[in-house]
DRENLUM-424055 format. One line per field, with one value per residue (C-alpha): y, z, x; residue in one letter; residue number from 1. Coordinates in steps of 0.1 Angstrom, whole numbers, plus 5000, padded with zeros to 4 digits. Each point is the difference from the previous one (the first is absolute). Example, Ala and Ser with C-alpha at 12.3 -4.5 7.8 and 13.67 -1.06 7.14 Angstrom:
2
north = [4955/5034]
up = [5078/4993]
east = [5123/5014]
marpa = [a/s]
drense = [1/2]
This chain:
825
north = [7590/5014/4995/4994/4972/4986/5001/4978/4976/4998/4995/4972/4984/5002/4984/4972/4994/4998/4976/4978/4998/5008/4976/5028/5003/5034/5014/4985/5014/5035/4998/4989/5027/5027/4989/5003/5038/4998/4985/5030/4977/5016/5032/5014/4991/5005/5028/4993/4998/4974/4980/5001/4988/4972/4988/5003/4986/4981/4986/4968/4992/5005/4977/4972/5004/4996/4969/4985/5003/4983/4970/4987/5010/5035/5007/4989/5026/5021/4987/5001/5001/5035/4992/4983/5028/5026/4979/4997/5037/5008/4979/5013/5037/5005/5005/4972/4992/4993/4981/4978/4992/4992/4977/4982/4997/4986/4975/4987/4998/4984/4963/4979/4991/5024/5024/5030/4990/4997/5032/5019/4984/5011/5035/5001/4989/5028/5024/4992/5001/5035/5013/5005/4985/5031/5021/4981/5008/5035/5009/4990/5021/5032/5001/5030/4998/4964/4970/5012/4964/4977/4970/5006/5002/4968/4982/5013/4990/4964/4995/5016/4979/4969/5000/4970/4978/5010/4995/4968/4986/5010/4991/4969/4984/5027/5027/5026/5007/5036/4989/4977/5014/4999/5023/5021/5013/5013/5018/5013/5013/5018/5016/5012/5017/5017/5013/5012/5019/5017/5009/5015/5020/5012/5011/5019/5017/5011/4974/4978/4963/4971/4967/4983/4976/4991/4992/4978/4982/4995/4987/4976/4986/4995/4983/4976/4990/5019/5022/4987/5006/5035/5014/4983/5025/5030/5000/5002/5028/5019/4996/5019/5026/5009/5003/5037/5011/5010/5001/4964/4991/5017/4982/4967/5007/5008/4968/4980/5020/4997/4962/4986/4984/4966/5001/5019/4968/4985/5033/5008/4964/5002/5033/4987/4969/5020/5030/4995/5017/5022/5032/4991/4988/5033/5020/4978/4997/5033/5002/4978/4982/5032/5009/4966/4978/4970/5007/5004/4967/4982/5014/4999/4969/4978/4996/4997/4979/4983/4990/4988/4995/5031/4993/5017/5028/5007/5001/5024/5022/5001/5009/5023/5018/5007/5013/5023/5029/5016/4997/4962/4993/5000/4971/4982/5003/4988/4970/4991/5001/4977/4977/4996/4994/4973/4985/4996/4986/4965/4991/5011/4980/4969/5005/5020/4982/5002/5017/5028/5003/5004/5026/5021/4997/5013/5029/5009/5001/5022/5024/5003/5007/5029/5017/5024/4999/5030/4984/4967/5018/5016/4966/4980/4988/4987/4983/4984/4986/4984/4987/4984/4983/4986/4988/4981/4984/4990/4986/4978/4985/4964/5008/5010/5023/5020/5003/5011/5027/5013/5001/5018/5026/5005/5007/5025/5017/5005/5015/5025/5008/5003/5004/5013/4968/4967/4981/4967/4972/4965/4970/4987/4984/5024/4991/5017/5012/5014/5019/5013/5013/5017/5017/5013/5016/5022/5038/5013/5038/5011/5023/4973/4973/5011/5014/4968/4978/5019/4997/4963/4992/5023/4975/4973/5021/5013/4966/4989/5030/4998/4963/5006/5028/4977/4973/5023/5015/4965/4983/4989/4966/4988/4988/4981/4983/4990/4985/4980/4987/4990/4982/4981/4992/4983/4972/4988/4981/5015/4978/4985/5014/4989/4973/5022/5001/5025/4989/4999/4998/4980/4966/4994/4974/4965/4990/5014/5002/5019/5026/5003/5007/5025/5019/5002/5004/5008/5034/4991/5019/4982/4967/5013/5010/4967/4980/5020/4992/4963/4993/4992/4975/4983/4997/4981/4978/4991/4996/4977/5024/5029/4984/4999/5038/5011/5019/5017/5009/5014/5022/5013/5007/5017/5024/5004/5035/5012/5008/5005/5013/4966/5001/4985/4994/4998/4975/4978/5000/4993/4971/4985/5001/4985/4972/4994/4998/4976/4978/4998/5013/4989/5014/5032/5009/4995/5023/5027/5000/5003/5029/5018/5009/5004/5033/5021/4993/5027/5001/4992/4968/4989/5005/4982/4970/5000/5002/4971/4979/5006/4993/4969/4987/5006/4981/4971/4997/5000/4966/4979/5020/4970/4996/5033/5028/5034/5017/5036/5021/4977/5007/5021/4980/5010/4980/4968/4974/4998/4964/5012/5021/4981/5000/5018/4972/4976/5021/5003/4963/4992/5025/4983/4965/5012/5015/4969/4974/4986/4992/4979/5013/5035/5006/5032/5024/5014/4982/4983/5021/4995/4979/4992/5004/5034/5004/5029/4977/4987/5033/5025/5002/5012/5029/5010/4996/5017/5032/5001/4996/5035/5025/5016/5004/5033/5002/5029/5006/4980/5005/4984/5014/5035/5019/4969/4995/4996/4968/4989/5003/4980/4974/4996/4996/4975/4979/5000/4989/4972/4989/4999/4980/4974/4990/4964/4994/4983/5032/5022/4998/5011/5027/5013/5001/5019/5024/5008/5008/5023/5017/5004/5017/5026/5004/5036/5012/5035/4994/4990/4979/4979/4995/4990/4973/4988/4997/4981/4977/4992/4992/4977/4981/4995/4988/4977/4982/4973/5010/4971/5010/5036/4991/4976/5018/5037/5007/5026/5018/5002/5013/5028/5007/5003/5027/5019/4996/5014/5031/5004/4996/5028/5025/4997/5032/4981/4988/4970/4988/5002/4979/4974/4997/4995/4972/4983/5002/4984/4972/4995/4999/4974/4980/5001/4989/4972/4987/5004/4970/4979/5008/4996/4965]
up = [7636/4982/5023/4971/4987/5035/5003/4969/5012/5034/4986/4978/5029/5023/4973/4994/5037/5003/4970/5016/5035/5000/4994/5003/4966/5006/5011/4970/4977/5014/4997/4964/4992/5015/4978/4968/5004/4989/4966/4996/5000/5029/5006/5021/4981/5014/4988/4966/5017/5024/4971/4981/5029/5008/4964/4995/5033/5019/4975/4990/5036/5011/4972/5010/5036/4986/4981/5031/5019/4974/5014/5002/5036/4995/4971/5021/5027/4982/4985/4964/4986/5011/5012/4967/4979/5020/4999/4962/4995/5009/4971/4975/5009/5009/4977/4974/4994/5037/5005/4970/5012/5035/4986/4978/5029/5023/4975/4992/5038/5012/5007/4974/5003/5027/5008/4997/4966/4985/5016/4986/4966/5000/5011/4971/4975/5014/4997/4963/4994/5012/4978/5025/4976/4978/5031/5006/4964/5001/5030/4982/4969/5021/5013/4985/5001/4990/5023/5035/5012/4972/5023/5008/4963/4992/5029/4989/4964/5009/5022/4977/4970/5020/5021/4983/5004/5036/5010/4981/5019/5033/4996/4978/4995/5021/4975/4992/4964/5002/5002/4970/4972/4975/5023/5017/4970/4981/5033/5001/4964/5010/5030/4977/4978/5031/5009/4965/5001/5032/4984/4970/5022/5021/4968/4989/5034/4997/5024/4991/5002/4991/4984/5006/5027/4977/4972/5024/5011/4964/4990/5029/4993/4964/5008/5022/4969/5008/4969/4989/5033/5007/4964/4991/5024/4993/4962/4992/5024/4990/4964/5006/5024/4977/4969/5006/5027/4995/5038/5003/4971/5018/5033/4981/4982/5034/5015/4973/4997/5038/5000/5012/4973/5016/4994/4967/4978/5020/5000/4963/4990/5021/4984/4965/5008/5017/4976/4973/4973/4991/5005/5036/5006/4988/5023/5030/4995/4982/4989/5028/4974/4993/5037/5014/4986/5017/4985/4965/5004/5011/4972/4971/5008/5029/4987/4964/5000/5034/5006/4976/5023/4989/4981/4967/5016/5025/4973/4979/5030/5008/4965/4995/5031/4986/4969/5017/5008/4979/5028/5001/4962/4999/5025/4977/4971/5021/5011/4964/4991/5029/4993/4964/5010/5025/4975/4974/5023/4989/5036/5013/4973/5012/5037/5007/5004/4971/5022/5008/4963/4992/5027/4986/4965/5011/5019/4967/4981/5027/4999/4963/5002/5024/4982/4971/4966/5008/5031/4983/4970/5023/5012/4968/4994/5035/5002/4965/5009/5032/4981/4971/5024/5021/4969/4988/5034/5004/4965/5007/5030/5000/5019/4979/5026/5002/4962/4999/5026/4978/4970/5017/5017/4968/4979/5024/5010/4965/4989/5029/5001/4962/4984/4967/4995/4986/5025/5015/4995/5014/4999/5034/5016/5015/5034/5031/5010/4965/5000/5035/4991/4968/5020/5024/4971/4991/5005/5032/4997/5013/4971/4974/5015/4991/4966/4990/5013/4984/4963/5003/5006/4972/4971/5020/5008/4965/4983/5011/4987/4967/4997/5009/4974/4973/5010/5000/4966/4984/4984/5023/4984/5013/5034/4984/4976/5027/5021/4971/4992/5037/4999/4968/5013/5031/4977/4991/5021/4998/4980/5020/4985/5028/4979/4970/4990/4980/4965/4990/4965/5012/5017/5033/4999/5011/5014/5023/4973/4978/5028/5003/4963/5001/5029/4985/4962/4991/4987/5002/5032/5004/4998/5025/5024/4995/5007/5033/5010/4992/5013/5037/4991/4974/5024/5025/4973/4984/5028/4979/4971/5024/5016/4966/4996/5036/5005/4966/5006/5035/4983/4975/5027/5023/4973/4984/4996/4994/4963/4999/5025/5015/5030/5030/4981/5032/5016/4968/4998/5037/5000/4970/5017/5032/4979/4983/5033/5015/4970/4998/5035/5002/4967/4999/5036/4994/4970/5018/5031/4978/4981/5032/5005/4963/4983/4978/5019/5014/5036/4988/4983/5030/5022/4974/5005/5037/4996/4976/5022/5030/4981/4984/5034/5014/4972/5003/5038/4997/5012/4973/4972/4978/4972/5009/4980/5011/4979/5008/4971/4975/4964/4979/4994/4964/4994/5014/4980/5008/5014/5028/5016/5027/4991/5024/4998/5018/5032/4999/4997/5028/5023/4993/5006/5033/5012/4991/5013/5034/5023/5031/5015/4998/5000/4997/4976/4988/4982/5018/5005/4971/5009/4982/5001/5002/4965/5013/5022/4972/4983/5029/4998/4964/5011/5032/5002/4967/5012/5030/4982/4987/5020/5013/4966/4983/4963/4977/4998/5031/5036/5026/5029/4984/4983/4990/5035/4986/4982/5031/5020/4974/5001/5037/4998/4972/5020/5030/4978/4985/5034/5012/4970/5007/5033/5010/4970/5003/4989/5026/5025/4977/4985/5035/5010/4968/5004/5036/4989/4973/5026/5024/4974/4992/5034/5005/4965/4999/4977/5018/4971/5001/5038/4996/4975/5023/5030/4978/4990/5037/5006/4969/5014/5033/4983/4974/5017/5025/5036/5008/4971/5010/5035/4986/4970/5004/5037/4999/4971/5019/5032/4980/4981/5033/5013/4967/4999/5035/4990/4969/5019/5024/4979/4963/4987/4975/5015/4976/5009/5037/4994/4980/5027/5027/4979/4995/5037/5007/4976/5020/5033/4986/4987/5035/5017/4975/5006/5038/5006/4977/5019/5035/5016]
east = [6633/4969/4969/4976/5022/5003/4962/4995/5026/4985/4965/5012/5019/4970/4978/5024/5002/4962/4997/5026/4986/4963/4971/4974/4983/4986/5034/5017/4973/5005/5038/4999/4974/5023/5028/4979/5002/5036/4987/4977/4969/4981/4982/5028/5032/5035/5023/5017/5034/4987/4984/5032/5020/4976/5000/5037/5013/4973/4974/5018/5009/4964/4987/5024/4986/4965/5010/5015/4967/4980/4982/4964/4996/5013/4977/4970/5007/4973/4968/4989/5035/5007/5035/5009/4987/5019/5031/4998/4993/5036/5012/4974/5002/5036/5030/4995/5037/5007/4968/5007/5035/4988/4973/5025/5025/4973/4988/5035/5008/4968/4997/4983/4972/4988/4972/5023/5012/4965/4988/5030/4994/4964/5009/5025/4973/4978/5030/5002/4962/4997/5027/5028/5026/4994/5008/5032/5012/4986/5021/5032/4989/4996/5035/5017/5037/5004/4997/5009/5001/5012/5000/4964/4991/5019/4982/4966/5007/5010/4970/4974/5010/5008/4969/4982/5031/5005/4964/4998/5030/4986/4963/5005/4965/4983/5010/4974/4988/5012/5036/5000/5022/4972/4979/5027/5019/4969/4992/5035/4995/4969/5018/5028/4973/4985/5035/5006/4967/5012/5033/4982/4977/5030/5018/4969/5000/5036/5015/5030/4998/5022/4990/5033/4986/4971/5025/5019/4968/4989/5035/5003/4965/5008/5034/4980/4981/4967/4999/4966/4983/5014/5002/4967/4985/5023/5002/4963/4994/5031/4990/4968/5016/5029/4978/4991/5024/5036/5005/4990/5023/5029/4993/4998/5033/5017/4986/5017/5032/5007/4997/5034/5022/4997/4962/4999/4997/4972/4980/5005/4991/4969/4989/5006/4979/4972/4998/4973/5021/5030/4980/4992/5035/5014/4978/5009/5038/5008/5036/5014/5022/5019/5004/5010/5028/4985/4965/5016/5019/4968/4978/5024/5021/4988/4964/5011/5031/5006/4964/4973/4970/4981/4968/4994/4977/5028/5026/4978/4995/5037/5012/4970/5009/5035/4984/4975/5025/5027/5025/4995/5000/5037/4999/4976/5023/5030/4979/4992/5037/5009/4970/5011/5036/4989/4974/5027/5028/5009/5010/4966/4982/5018/4997/4969/4967/4975/4974/5024/5009/4963/4998/5029/4985/4967/5017/5018/4968/4983/5029/4998/4963/5006/5029/4995/5016/5022/5014/5007/5016/5026/5012/4993/5035/5006/4965/5004/5034/4987/4969/5019/5024/4972/4981/5030/5006/4963/4997/5030/4983/4989/4968/4970/4985/5032/5001/4964/5007/5028/4977/4972/5022/5020/4969/4985/5033/5013/4967/5001/5037/5005/4966/5016/5020/4989/4978/5011/4975/5002/4977/4990/4970/4975/4987/4987/5035/5007/4967/5007/5035/4987/4973/5026/5018/4971/5008/4984/4999/4966/4993/5006/4978/4965/5010/5016/4973/4971/5008/5009/4963/4987/5004/4983/4970/4998/5000/4965/4980/5018/4993/4964/4997/5013/4976/4971/5009/5001/4970/4972/4997/5033/4988/4970/5023/5024/4972/4987/5035/5004/4967/5009/5035/4985/4987/5035/5025/5036/5024/5028/5032/5023/5016/5006/5037/5020/5005/5037/5014/5030/4996/5018/5029/4990/5034/5026/5027/4975/4996/5037/5003/4971/5015/5035/4997/4964/4991/4963/4991/4966/5018/5025/4973/4981/5031/5005/4965/5002/5035/4991/4974/5022/5029/4978/4984/5033/5027/5022/5001/5005/5031/5017/5000/4995/5033/4997/4964/5009/5026/4975/4974/5025/5010/4965/4988/4965/4996/4963/4974/4993/4977/5019/5033/5021/4976/5000/5038/5004/4975/5017/5033/4985/4985/5033/5019/4974/5002/5038/5011/5036/5013/4978/5007/5038/4998/4980/5022/5030/4986/4991/5036/5009/5008/4977/4968/4977/4989/4965/5011/5020/4969/4979/5024/4994/4963/4999/5022/4977/4968/5014/5012/4966/4983/5025/4994/4962/4986/4983/5014/5008/4975/4983/5016/4989/4974/5009/5010/4983/5008/4977/4968/4999/5032/4986/4980/4963/5003/5023/4973/4981/4963/4977/4973/5023/5001/4962/4995/5025/4982/4966/5014/5016/4967/4979/5024/4990/5029/4997/5033/5012/5037/5019/4984/5033/5027/5028/5031/5025/5030/5032/5038/5016/5015/5020/5020/5022/5007/5001/5038/4998/4977/5017/5038/5010/4983/5023/5033/5008/4979/5031/5018/4992/4996/5004/4962/4989/5010/4978/5020/5000/4972/4979/4986/4965/5011/5019/4968/4981/5027/4997/4963/5004/5025/4976/4971/5021/5011/4964/4989/5028/4984/5007/5023/5034/5018/4983/5028/5029/4976/4993/5036/5010/4971/5009/5035/4986/4978/5029/5021/4973/4983/5011/4989/4988/4970/4967/4988/5031/4997/4964/5011/5027/4976/4975/5028/5008/4963/5000/5030/4983/4968/5016/5029/4989/5005/5024/5022/5000/5012/5026/5014/4991/5002/5028/4984/4966/5017/5016/4968/4980/5022/4997/4962/4997/5019/4979/4967/5010/5021/4992/4984/4978/4967/4997/5036/4991/4969/5018/5027/4974/4983/5034/5007/4966/5009/5033/4981/4976/5030/5015/4968/4997/5035/5001/4976/5022/5032/4985/5007]
marpa = [m/d/p/e/v/s/a/v/r/l/t/v/w/e/a/v/h/i/l/s/s/s/e/d/g/g/r/i/f/c/t/l/g/s/l/k/r/y/l/g/a/t/e/n/p/a/l/p/e/e/q/e/e/f/v/r/i/h/f/s/t/f/l/r/c/l/v/s/k/l/s/p/d/w/l/e/l/l/p/d/g/q/m/e/e/l/w/a/s/f/f/l/e/g/p/a/d/q/a/f/l/v/l/m/e/s/i/e/g/a/a/s/p/s/f/c/l/m/k/m/a/q/l/l/a/r/f/l/s/v/g/r/m/a/a/v/m/e/g/q/c/r/q/q/a/g/p/a/f/p/l/l/q/e/t/l/l/t/k/v/v/g/l/p/d/r/l/g/n/r/l/q/r/e/n/l/a/t/f/l/p/q/n/y/f/p/l/l/g/e/e/v/l/r/v/l/q/v/v/v/d/s/l/r/g/g/l/d/c/s/v/s/f/l/s/q/v/l/g/k/a/c/v/h/g/r/q/k/e/v/l/g/v/l/v/p/r/l/t/v/l/t/q/g/s/c/l/w/q/r/v/c/w/c/l/v/e/r/v/p/d/w/a/m/e/a/v/l/k/g/f/v/e/a/a/p/g/p/e/v/l/s/r/l/l/g/n/v/v/t/k/s/k/k/a/q/f/v/m/t/r/k/l/l/f/l/q/y/s/c/t/m/p/m/l/q/s/l/l/g/y/l/a/m/d/s/q/r/r/s/l/l/m/q/a/l/k/e/l/l/e/t/w/g/s/s/s/a/i/r/h/v/p/l/v/q/q/r/y/v/s/k/a/i/l/i/c/l/a/h/l/g/e/a/e/l/r/d/s/r/d/e/l/l/a/s/l/m/e/g/v/k/s/r/l/d/s/s/l/p/p/v/r/r/l/g/m/i/v/a/e/v/a/s/a/r/i/h/p/e/g/p/p/l/k/f/q/y/e/e/d/e/l/t/r/e/m/l/a/l/a/m/p/r/p/a/a/d/g/p/s/e/a/g/p/s/f/a/p/v/s/g/e/t/p/d/r/e/t/v/d/r/s/g/p/q/t/g/p/e/g/s/d/s/e/l/d/s/d/d/e/f/v/p/y/d/m/s/v/d/r/e/q/r/s/s/k/a/p/s/y/v/r/g/c/l/e/a/l/t/g/s/e/d/w/e/r/w/e/a/a/l/w/a/l/e/g/l/i/f/r/s/p/a/a/t/q/e/v/s/v/e/l/a/k/v/l/l/h/l/e/e/k/t/a/v/v/g/f/e/g/l/r/q/r/a/l/v/a/l/t/v/t/d/p/a/r/v/a/e/y/l/t/t/q/f/y/a/l/n/y/s/l/r/q/r/m/d/i/l/d/v/l/t/l/a/a/q/e/l/s/r/p/g/r/l/g/k/a/p/q/r/g/s/p/d/p/g/s/q/p/g/g/a/v/v/p/a/w/r/a/v/v/e/e/r/v/r/r/k/t/r/r/f/s/k/g/s/a/g/r/a/p/a/v/g/p/n/e/f/n/s/v/a/g/y/f/f/f/p/l/l/q/h/f/d/r/p/l/v/t/f/d/l/l/g/d/d/q/l/v/l/g/r/l/a/h/t/l/g/a/l/m/y/l/a/v/n/t/t/v/a/v/p/m/g/k/a/l/l/e/f/v/w/a/l/r/f/h/g/d/a/y/v/r/q/g/l/l/s/a/v/s/a/v/l/l/s/v/p/a/e/r/l/l/a/d/l/l/d/e/l/l/e/a/r/s/w/l/g/d/v/a/e/k/d/p/d/k/d/c/r/l/l/a/v/k/a/l/l/l/l/e/k/l/r/d/k/l/l/p/l/s/s/p]
drense = [1/2/3/4/5/6/7/8/9/10/11/12/13/14/15/16/17/18/19/20/21/22/23/24/25/26/27/28/29/30/31/32/33/34/35/36/37/38/39/40/41/42/43/44/45/46/47/48/49/50/51/52/53/54/55/56/57/58/59/60/61/62/63/64/65/66/67/68/69/70/71/72/73/74/75/76/77/78/79/80/81/82/83/84/85/86/87/88/89/90/91/92/93/94/95/96/97/98/99/100/101/102/103/104/105/106/107/108/109/110/111/112/113/114/115/116/117/118/119/120/121/122/123/124/125/126/127/128/129/130/131/132/133/134/135/136/137/138/139/140/141/142/143/144/145/146/147/148/149/150/151/152/153/154/155/156/157/158/159/160/161/162/163/164/165/166/167/168/169/170/171/172/173/174/175/176/177/178/179/180/181/182/183/184/185/186/187/188/189/190/191/192/193/194/195/196/197/198/199/200/201/202/203/204/205/206/207/208/209/210/211/212/213/214/215/216/217/218/219/220/221/222/223/224/225/226/227/228/229/230/231/232/233/234/235/236/237/238/239/240/241/242/243/244/245/246/247/248/249/250/251/252/253/254/255/256/257/258/259/260/261/262/263/264/265/266/267/268/269/270/271/272/273/274/275/276/277/278/279/280/281/282/283/284/285/286/287/288/289/290/291/292/293/294/295/296/297/298/299/300/301/302/303/304/305/306/307/308/309/310/311/312/313/314/315/316/317/318/319/320/321/322/323/324/325/326/327/328/329/330/331/332/333/334/335/336/337/338/339/340/341/342/343/344/345/346/347/348/349/350/351/352/353/354/355/356/357/358/359/360/361/362/363/364/365/366/367/368/369/370/371/372/373/374/375/376/377/378/379/380/381/382/383/384/385/386/387/388/389/390/391/392/393/394/395/396/397/398/399/400/401/402/403/404/405/406/407/408/409/410/411/412/413/414/415/416/417/418/419/420/421/422/423/424/425/426/427/428/429/430/431/432/433/434/435/436/437/438/439/440/441/442/443/444/445/446/447/448/449/450/451/452/453/454/455/456/457/458/459/460/461/462/463/464/465/466/467/468/469/470/471/472/473/474/475/476/477/478/479/480/481/482/483/484/485/486/487/488/489/490/491/492/493/494/495/496/497/498/499/500/501/502/503/504/505/506/507/508/509/510/511/512/513/514/515/516/517/518/519/520/521/522/523/524/525/526/527/528/529/530/531/532/533/534/535/536/537/538/539/540/541/542/543/544/545/546/547/548/549/550/551/552/553/554/555/556/557/558/559/560/561/562/563/564/565/566/567/568/569/570/571/572/573/574/575/576/577/578/579/580/581/582/583/584/585/586/587/588/589/590/591/592/593/594/595/596/597/598/599/600/601/602/603/604/605/606/607/608/609/610/611/612/613/614/615/616/617/618/619/620/621/622/623/624/625/626/627/628/629/630/631/632/633/634/635/636/637/638/639/640/641/642/643/644/645/646/647/648/649/650/651/652/653/654/655/656/657/658/659/660/661/662/663/664/665/666/667/668/669/670/671/672/673/674/675/676/677/678/679/680/681/682/683/684/685/686/687/688/689/690/691/692/693/694/695/696/697/698/699/700/701/702/703/704/705/706/707/708/709/710/711/712/713/714/715/716/717/718/719/720/721/722/723/724/725/726/727/728/729/730/731/732/733/734/735/736/737/738/739/740/741/742/743/744/745/746/747/748/749/750/751/752/753/754/755/756/757/758/759/760/761/762/763/764/765/766/767/768/769/770/771/772/773/774/775/776/777/778/779/780/781/782/783/784/785/786/787/788/789/790/791/792/793/794/795/796/797/798/799/800/801/802/803/804/805/806/807/808/809/810/811/812/813/814/815/816/817/818/819/820/821/822/823/824/825]
């Protein structure tokens, strides 16, 4: 046996024996001081071989012995805290990895609460504050031939990243601020930076180092959801350090490339979120997407297709990163092809949430902004094929937001992919989303930005001097003349021209039959226009005459086409049809519902029929409607006789009388609520049941269960509205039963707009049919509907459908709560 090795062992054994048996503070102090020579912390250090043996074999055992002696009495063996300071120095000056593991082991094994636990926790906080965590990680980076002790590295990794959770569980409410996650992980990020600085300095000095352990620490911290805390410290500092140093860039690339696959997604997403732009992201990540299949999958598929939580700056940084290097631009083109394919998939349009569809659309526009004309020209045919298929699928959708996404992307993409061809132009409403998407499509090459932005402001800046020059070159008497004219104009009161009316050469018809003749056979277009303006008012003023020609007039209005540029033609025609239906509801509603399933009608006409039926039913169900014809859409004032206009003086006189009248009792200031029978009660069946008869029978030009899903969705919404307007009517129960059967037949329809209409119809049934009748006549249907509503509320991809399902479930719960007290004895 080697005598030197035996000497170290004997010295440690003797020290442990003294610590275990002696109560003499001076002797213990001398014993501990003699052992510090093996740490090289004294003027007379031990031989290197002895120090190595002590650290490798005896140090952890000796630290555990120190922990076992920890008590208030033992620390007070020496005054002024000398014993505690000497005791702590072994943890703060010895090998950091062993000291850290013994500290964690002691904390997890100590009783809670106890003096030992708090002392060890305070020592660990001090351990972190003096930078010893950097020494723990630095020791693992300096190992040359790979990890000699993989179990040790795994243990260190688990305890370093899991420290806040472990200390929180042990200390509970006595936890220290240092161990809180929001404080610990930024500290961990700073320690990683210190170790990276040591690695860079070592490489400059010609020494090899490994950053694999740092990569594992970074990956595990990000997997635990602490990307913001750690990378919030790392990324800003690395952004500055890598800006002018190729060595720092290489170290940063190695740090990311050696992240384990199980943590690659969390790390990359954290970098994309924290990086201020694609240039910084490119410096920090390098070509990791070309070296790691996992990184390529995350950056080109996971964050683009499977997730849609990235903000627009993150998405721009991600796609801009792919465009920053020639080796990565092929991945950008491949991503664009897959994005267009997904964007145009009819199945994706039906089943993917609208938020994700917007996300994919914006990603397409950003890709197009980064790719050049030559790159797009090489894949023009494939891109155009995917684009045209997607435009067709989106324009066929029943949801206006989906159609608008198709229009915007089609306009921008066609102009970028095939600039020589005819441009696609659509009419759509511009809002904040539209402006944001068009801004994303602007080309982003750095060289083109200033040159394009500069000239755009030149005409604006050049207009003012030219205008001033023209003004100065004019006669000087102009301003004086204008001032005198303004002074003279102030003496006159402006003439009220609000009651002026356009003079027409043809007089408007005075009877409904005259309007019918003018709309069918007249070649006098002014008379035709005047008849259209006057028709609604004449219908309400002459209900008996209207009923004689109601069906014939409805046929004319339904097929009426705009022959002149009449302002508000569609509104005038619709209001006339509504007035006609309100005046003669049974016959006109029977005619319109029959024509809804007839041949040779356009989809626009069929949807007009549904709109007219809904508006007419709403008017018929309005309380107090009798004797109060609606005044909306009044006929052209020029066509009315002067006596029909209410004089303005009467309102003035009535107001004066009201102010000067003294009342001894003040009642309600407003009018009493209108009351009266629901006129829709007697005719609801004419509106409702014919619409349900043939929805499953396809015609040559009309197939509700096929391509005409937009009309089917409108039909479902109309039936729900009619059901709601039939509240408390005698026909509400059979209407509700028929509507629930209609809903049950179509409950799994693939179009979101149709499902929204069906869910609205269920809510209308619950609101319109009396609770007792629901329980007596529709119990089975409601039980089936409840199960379906629960599935929709949890699994439907459309947000509006989920919301409507939740509202219907709430109505069911209220219905149950209302009926339970009635059924209880």
